[in-house]
C-alpha positions as CSV (number, residue, x, y, z in Angstrom):
1,M,15.0,-24.2,-22.4
2,R,17.1,-26.1,-25.1
3,T,14.2,-25.8,-27.5
4,L,14.3,-21.8,-27.3
5,L,18.2,-21.7,-27.8
6,E,18.1,-24.0,-30.8
7,A,15.4,-21.9,-32.3
8,G,17.8,-18.9,-32.1
9,Y,16.7,-17.2,-28.9
10,T,20.0,-16.2,-27.2
11,D,19.5,-15.1,-23.8
12,V,17.5,-17.8,-21.8
13,Q,17.3,-18.1,-18.3
14,A,15.8,-20.7,-16.2
15,A,14.5,-20.5,-12.3
16,S,13.7,-23.4,-10.1
17,T,11.3,-21.5,-7.7
18,G,8.9,-18.3,-8.1
19,E,11.2,-16.4,-5.5
20,E,14.3,-17.2,-7.7
21,A,12.5,-15.9,-10.8
22,W,11.3,-12.8,-9.0
23,D,14.7,-11.9,-7.8
24,Y,16.1,-12.1,-11.4
25,L,13.3,-10.1,-12.8
26,Q,13.8,-7.1,-10.2
27,K,17.2,-6.5,-11.7
28,H,16.7,-7.6,-15.4
29,R,14.3,-6.7,-18.2
30,V,13.0,-9.9,-19.9
31,D,11.1,-9.9,-23.5
32,L,9.5,-13.4,-22.7
33,L,8.4,-15.0,-19.3
34,I,7.0,-18.6,-19.5
35,A,5.6,-19.4,-16.0
36,E,4.8,-22.8,-14.5
37,W,1.4,-22.3,-12.7
38,K,2.8,-24.4,-9.6
39,L,6.3,-23.0,-8.8
40,P,7.6,-23.9,-5.3
41,G,6.9,-21.0,-2.9
42,L,5.8,-18.0,-5.1
43,S,3.3,-19.5,-7.5
44,G,3.5,-18.6,-11.3
45,I,0.2,-16.6,-11.5
46,E,1.4,-14.4,-8.5
47,L,4.7,-14.0,-10.3
48,I,3.0,-12.9,-13.5
49,R,0.8,-10.4,-11.3
50,R,4.1,-8.8,-9.6
51,V,6.0,-8.7,-13.1
52,R,3.0,-6.9,-14.8
53,K,3.2,-4.1,-12.0
54,R,6.7,-3.2,-13.1
55,E,7.4,-0.7,-15.7
56,M,10.5,-2.3,-17.0
57,H,8.3,-5.5,-17.9
58,R,5.5,-3.8,-19.3
59,H,6.0,-5.0,-23.0
60,G,7.4,-8.4,-22.0
61,I,5.3,-11.3,-23.4
62,M,4.1,-13.6,-20.6
63,I,2.9,-17.0,-21.2
64,M,1.2,-19.3,-18.4
65,A,1.6,-22.9,-18.4
66,T,-1.6,-24.2,-17.0
67,R,-4.2,-27.1,-16.3
68,K,-7.1,-27.5,-18.7
69,E,-9.3,-26.0,-15.9
70,A,-11.3,-23.0,-17.5
71,E,-11.2,-20.9,-14.4
72,D,-7.2,-21.2,-14.3
73,V,-7.0,-20.0,-17.9
74,L,-9.3,-17.0,-17.1
75,E,-7.3,-16.1,-14.1
76,A,-3.9,-16.2,-16.1
77,V,-5.4,-13.8,-18.6
78,E,-6.8,-11.6,-15.8
79,A,-3.4,-11.6,-14.2
80,G,-1.6,-10.3,-17.3
81,A,-0.4,-13.4,-19.2
82,D,-0.7,-12.7,-22.9
83,A,-1.3,-16.3,-23.6
84,Y,-1.3,-19.7,-22.1
85,I,-0.2,-23.3,-22.8
86,L,-2.0,-26.3,-21.5
87,K,-0.3,-28.9,-19.7
88,P,1.1,-31.2,-20.7
89,F,2.8,-29.7,-23.7
90,S,5.6,-30.8,-26.0
91,N,8.4,-28.5,-26.7
92,D,7.6,-28.1,-30.2
93,L,4.0,-27.0,-29.0
94,L,5.8,-24.3,-26.7
95,L,7.9,-23.0,-29.5
96,A,4.9,-22.8,-31.8
97,K,3.2,-20.7,-29.0
98,V,6.0,-18.2,-28.7
99,V,6.3,-17.7,-32.6
100,E,2.5,-17.2,-32.8
101,I,2.5,-14.5,-30.1
102,E,5.5,-12.9,-31.7
103,R,3.6,-12.7,-35.1
104,K,0.6,-11.2,-33.2
105,L,2.1,-8.6,-31.1
106,E,3.4,-5.2,-32.5
107,P,6.7,-4.5,-33.7
108,S,8.0,-3.0,-30.5
109,R,7.3,-6.3,-28.6
110,Q,9.0,-8.4,-31.2
111,A,12.5,-8.2,-29.9
112,L,13.0,-11.7,-28.6
113,R,15.7,-13.0,-31.0
């Protein structure tokens, strides 16, 4: 979280559980969601599936933090993740992934900062 704030991202929220994130996402539009595969309760993959069904999050960027298992990566992409980052990863690698995705996506989805 600190890495994103230091890089100039201004509205950064954190959630400890999938349910906490889901409650927040039902009320707030987000430009970027980074979901951990194994969240307590509601999993990160199920969170992304739910979020992708909501019109207000249609243009948000979704990144799944996952293991190196090929089936996990495939499931994340099928669920609606724009990208994945393999665990373990450093803060620098996470920031590089966010910047890479920003550059690839159309201008209407690049309003993260």
